[in-house]
N, C-alpha and C positions, 0 to 999 in steps of 0.2 A: 846333483846328481837323487835321481828319483826310482823308489823302487814302488811297485804295488805287488800286496800279498795276500790271497783269500783266505779268511779266516769264518769262524762264524758262533751263534751265541743264542742260547735259548732265550723265550719270551714265553714261559707258561709252560705247557710243555711241547709248546712247538720250537723252530729252531730257525734262525733268519742270518743270509749271509753278513758278514761285515768284510769291508775293505780296511787291510791295515797297510795305509801308506805311509814311509820313510822317506825323509828327504836329509841328507847332509851337505852341508856347506861349511867352506872354509872360512868359519867364523872365530867367536870366544867360544870357547870347548862349554857346552852344554847339553840337555836331555830334556826335551819336555816333551809329555805324552797328552792330546788333547782328543777330543769328541766325547763327552761326557763320562770318564773315566771311574770308578770308586776305588776307595782307596786300596783295595789289591791288584787294580791295574795299573793304579800310580806307582806303587811298590815291585810293580816288575821293573821297574830303569835300574834299581839295585840289584836284582837277581840277572837279570841279561848283562849287566855290564860286568859281574863278578864269573857268570857263567860263558860265556865268550874268551876272558882274558884265561881263566883254569882249563878251556879246551885249547890252549898253546896258540889262539889268533891275538895277533895286538887289538886291542880296541881303537878307533879313530879319535883321534883328538880336535874334534870337530863339532860344528852347531848340529845336533839331531832335534828335529821335530817328529813326532809320532802324531799321524791322524787316525782316527776309528772312526767310518764313517757308516750307515749314515752317524751325522754328528748331536742329530737329536735324542736318541735314544742311549739311556744309561747303560753302560757297560758295565759289566760285575765279574768275576772272577781272575781264578791266573790264567787261563788255557791260553792268553792273548801270547806269554814269554815266546813260546817259540817263535812264531808269526813274526814277533815284531825283533827276533834276534834275525834271524833269516834278510827280514827286511834291511834292516842295516847292512848287513854282508854282500847284499845283493846291492845296494846301492852303491857300495863301494867295491863293487864289480868282482867280489871273490866267488860270486855265486851266477851264473847263466840266468837272466830275465828269461828266456824262453823256455828253461824247464820248469820253472814256475806256472806256467799256464797252466789252465785250468785243474786247478790243485789249491786241497782247502788244506791249512797247515794248522794241529793246534795241540798244545801241549805246556805243561809248568815245567819250569827250569828249575833245580837244585842249584846250588852256587859252583858245584863242581862240573854244572852241565848235563847231571843226567835230568834223563826224562819222568815224571811223575804220574800218572794217573788222573785223569779229567772226567766231570760231570758232564752228565748229555749223549756220551757216545753215540745213541742210539737212534733219536733225533734229529741230530745232526747229518747223521752217514743220509736218516731220511730224505733229508732236505737237501742235499746235495745230489741225491739221484734224479729228484724233483727239478735241479735247477740244471739237469744233463750235464755233471760236474765228474768226471769218470776216476780221480786221484784223492784220497785221503790220506796224509802221514801225520800221525799222531803218537805218542807215547804206545809200549807195547802191551803194558795193563791194559789200557781199552782198546785193543785192535779187535778182541774176538767181539765183544759186545756193537762195535761197528761193521764187523764182517756177516753178519747175519743179513745186512742187507744187499738183495741179488744185485749186479749191475754196477756198483764201483768195487773200485780196487783197493784195498786198506794195506795200509802199511805201517808196521807198528817200529819202532826204534824205542834203544836204551839210553842212549845218551845225543846231544848237539852234534858232537863229531861225525856220529853214524850215517844223520840226517845230512850234514852239509857234502860227506863223501859219498853217498847215492844221490844228492842234487848234482854234486859234477859228474856223474857217473864214473866214479872210482868203483862202486861196489854195484852188485846186482843184488835184485831182492825180491823173493815168492811173495806176491800177496798173498795176505792173510786168509785161511779156509776155515768156513767153521761147517760140519756135518750137522743140518736141520735135525734128520732122520735120526740121529744118534743121539741128539739133545732131547726128543720127544720118544725117544725109546725106554726112556728112565720115567716116564711118569707116572703117577697117583703112587710111587714108593716112598707109602710114607711108614713112620716111625710107629706111630699112633694105630690104635683099628679099636673097633665099640665091642669087638669080642673081649677086649679089656674089661671092660665095664660090667662090676658082679650086679645081678639086677637091674631095675628102672626100665624094664621092657616097656612100658607106659610111655615112658619119657623119650625112650629109642623110636619109638612109635611115630611119637610127634615130632620128632629130630628132624625124621625120614620125610612125613610129609612137608614140612619147613622146607626142606632142600629139593623136593618133589616140585613145589610150585613157587620157589623162592621167597618164603612166605618170611618178613620177621618172625622172631620168635623171644618169648620172655619166660624165662623158668624161675618158679618161687620156691623156697626152699630151706629148712633150718642150713646154720652152718654144718659142713662135712655132709651133706648128701651127694655129694658127686656133682656139683650142674657146673663147676668150671672144668671136672676133666672130660665130662659130656658135649661142652663148647669146643672143646680143644679138637673132639673129633669129627666136628661139622665136616669139614676140607676134606676129607676124605669118604665122605657116600656123595660128593656134589659131581655132574658129570666131568669129564677131562677138559681143561681148555683147549680152546681153538687155537690155531695160530695169531689169528686177527686179535683175541683177548689177549693172550699173553707178548704182542708187539706192544698193544696199549699200554699195557699192567708195568710190562719191562721201562718204557718211555719215563712213566712216572716216576718209576726206583730210579732209573738213571739222571734225571736233571736235579731229583734228591741226595745224590753221590750215594744211597741206601743198597745201591745193588751190590752183591758182595764180586769180589775182584776176580775170581775164579767161574762166576757164572755167566754166561754170557747172553742168558735170556731166563726170564720166570716162565717155569714149567708148571709150576703147582699154585694151586687156587693160594692168595695169599690170608693169613691169619692175623689180623692186626689185634693188641688186648693193653689199650692206652691206662693206666691206674685213673684213677676217680680225681685225682690233683690237675689231671690235664685241663691245660687255657683253652677257651673257645677258639682261639688262633691255632695252636697246636694242634688242636682236634680237625678244622672245617680247612685252614692252611690262612697265612697271613704272613704280617709280617712288612717294613717300608717296601722291600722289595719281594713282594710274594712269592711266598714257597707252599707247596702243595700240604696238607695235613695228613692225620690219621682215615679219612674218612676216605682219601683219595689214592694212600697207600695200600686202604683193602678194597682197592676196585677191581670187579670182579671175584670177588674172595668173602671173607666175612670179618666183620667187625666187631669185636665180642666187647660189652662192657660190664664186668664186674661191678656189685656193689650199686647197682641203678641208683638208687637214691639219693648214696654219698657224691654224687657227680654235683656240680655246681649247676642251678638251675638255669642262668642264664646260659654254662655251656650245653646241654639238654637242649635248652630252645632254638641252637643255631644246627640241627641236627634234622629240624622240620624240612627246610628246603636241599640238601643231597636225599631225605629219603621220600620226597615228592619227587625231584623234579631230576636225581642221576648224574648232579653236577652241582658245583661250587660255584657261586662268582665271587667272586674278588674283588673289590673296586675301591681304589685310587683316586687320590685329584690329578693325578697325571695320568693315570691308566686302570683297567678291565680287564681282567682275567679270568676264564675258564676254567675249573681242573674237571676232570670224570670223576666220579665218587657214583657208580651204580655197585653197590653192594649190600649183603646179606645180613640184617643185624639180629644180633642174639646179646641177648643180657641175661643179666641174673641176680635177684636179690633176696633175701630174708622177709618174711613176713612182715615184720615187725622190726624194732629197735632191737630187742635180746634176741631174736631167730627164731622164739620155740612158739609162734601163736597156733599155729595147724599141729604140732607134732604131739602126737597122743601118749609120749611117755615122760615129756619134760614140762613142768610146770614153765608159762609165759609170765613175766613180772611186768610186762606192761599194759599203761592204763589203754583205757580206748582212746582218752585222747592224744598219746601220745603215737597209738598205732593210725589213727587218722592224718595225724600230722605228719609222719614218717610217709604213708601213701601218697600224700598230696604234694611232696615233692616232686613227682612223676608228673606232667602235666595233662589235660586230658588230649590237647592236641597230638602229643607226643604217643600216648599209648592209643590213640588214632589210627596212628601207623603201622601199629604192631597185631597180626592178625591171630598170632596164636599164645596165647596165655597157659602153662603146665605148670600144674605143682608137682617138685619134685620130693617125693618123704625121705626120711631119715632110712638107709639101708639096715632090713633087721640083720642080725649075725648068722641065720640059716643061709639067705644069701652070698653073705660074704665067705663063708666057710665053703661056700660050695664047690663041688668043683668041676661042675657043667662050664663050658668055655660057651658064649653066647655067640651069635650069627657076627660072622665079619664084614667089614665094611663092604669089602669086595660085592659080597652078594647083595646088601642093599642099597649099593653104588647102581648096580644094574637094574634093579627096579628104577630107581630115581630115574636114572637116561632113561628109560622107555617113557615115563608118565612125560617128562621133558621132549620127547620125541613128537607125543602127541600135542602137547600144547603148539610146538612150532607148526604145525600143517594146520593147528585151528587158528592162527593169527598171522599165517603167512600172506603178507601185502598192507600188514595193520601197523601204521607208523609206531614205535617206540614202546610195543604190546610184545612180549618175548616168552611172558609166562603170566600164569593166572594171578598170581598178586600185582600185575601189570593192569588187570581191568579196571576201567572207568563203568559209572553207572550203565554205558550203553551197553558194553560187553557183558555183564551180569546179568542183563535183561533179558540178554539172546541168548549166551550160552548157560546159563543155572537156571532154568527152567526147573521147576519142582512139581510133584503130582498133589493130588489132593492131599493124600495122606500124608505126605511131607509137610504142606501149607498147615494142617492141624497142627504138627508135630514141633513146627517151627513158632506157632501161636503160644502152643502151650509152654514151650523154652521158653517167650521172651515174658509171657504172664508167670510162670510158677519160679523161674528164678532169679526175676527182678533182671534180668538183661537189658541192658539200657539200647536205645536205637539206632547207636552206630556198630553196635556188634551185631545188627541185621547182614550188612553187606559185606563184614568179614568173615561169619558162619558161611553164606554163600559161596563165597572164594575159597573157600579151604574144603569144604565140602566136594567142590568142582576138582579140585585136587585130589582128593581121595577118593572119589571114582576113574581119575585117569589111572589112579595107582591099580582099580580094581578092572581095569582096562573095558567101564560100563560108558557107554554113550550117555545113560541118564544117572542123573542126581535121584538116590532111593534112601526112602528114610532110614535105612542104617549109615549111609555116609553122612547124611544130615545128623544123628544123633551122636557120631563121634565128634564131628565139628562143634556141635556143642557143647561139649566138654572140654575142649580148648579155649575158652572164656572164662578162665578161674575171675582174674581181678574184676569181671562188671556185676558178679555176682551180690547179692545183699551182703553175705559175709562178709566183706570189705568194705561195708558200708557201714558199718554201723563201729 
């Protein structure tokens, strides 16, 4: 007696169909699972037996063989419990085979037969739609996430008995419905706001410029100057996520199992802040069965690295690929996976080991050798990918005690959105260029032309301030964004002079 059940598994951030074949015959009782199962899949044997028995059904005392096809791809996770259980019950003719056609089943079983949340429900629903499969049966906790996809009927159940009754037409159930317009009605409702930050007007302006052009930014200042507080508010001034961006971000969070159960989709831009002890695999992704890392969890959002020089050098070096290509490639002997990683990098650091090198009120206790060694922890190629360097001074008591309220994030965000719209029109039809930060040398020549007064100003800045050669293109890119915020077609000298201020780490001050 043979039955075939459709299920699904994830590979990278995509899903693929898995056929669960159950063969039951009158031989010496046994239960074997083949088709490259990992330990979690092998252990499903015990969960399935207990769940069927505890659901009031006699488990067949026969030889049971389960095959997971395609057999050449390693299967992992516990979501095959439900299709294996239903496959066995269908093979012994407790469930009609015709009721299982064109249906994907997924779910982890508890020993009492109840169904638990699964990872990757969204990419699985997308794959079902692509393969013209119109029905998915899975745990209730994961139903809303899968129901985001139109054209697929998603049925969520609490336990094995409910699934059996539904497949035997003993009970009827309406597909899970999610109101997508309602999900996006709460967009941009952040608990944090730039109005909470006292003083630091020049830093707020730099963050606005960074958000408007999708530029990476590094903040340098003494401890307690508000670097982390400012960084946490960057998502509040970024443009709202589009539905396509939200889907792509949710897929990553879903397969990693970090999507909150009550959330069907990610509607706010992610903010990820890994600790400086993070490993390179945790930051960019990896593992024997590769999983996405922090850079992918920050996709379409912000990756904040606090105390940047404290990160291990090899960890910072692996950031170079995602910053350049907006994706991470994880290669193993048997597979090579790609994870998207298009994020805005915000970093913060002290100016020296003690933190008070540039502080006018406190004495720095570091030697010039110590400062050089501290700064050298951040490699040139990584700094080369950061467009804006801004100094964050300690906040004066007068500003802290002030009763005045700063500009709200909502107001800043409107200006950022307007600047982004200008850039979208400018780069329409150009592949992989969506903002000023994405411009290559060809686009810089085309869109960042400056007049003779601007040329003179830039020449003087390069020589007088000791700016490095790599700062030249960065200044032009940032000045283009400042001009966009100003709604100016031309880059004027005052746009350039503001952009020149945002190259702190290139100045001679930091080189001695």
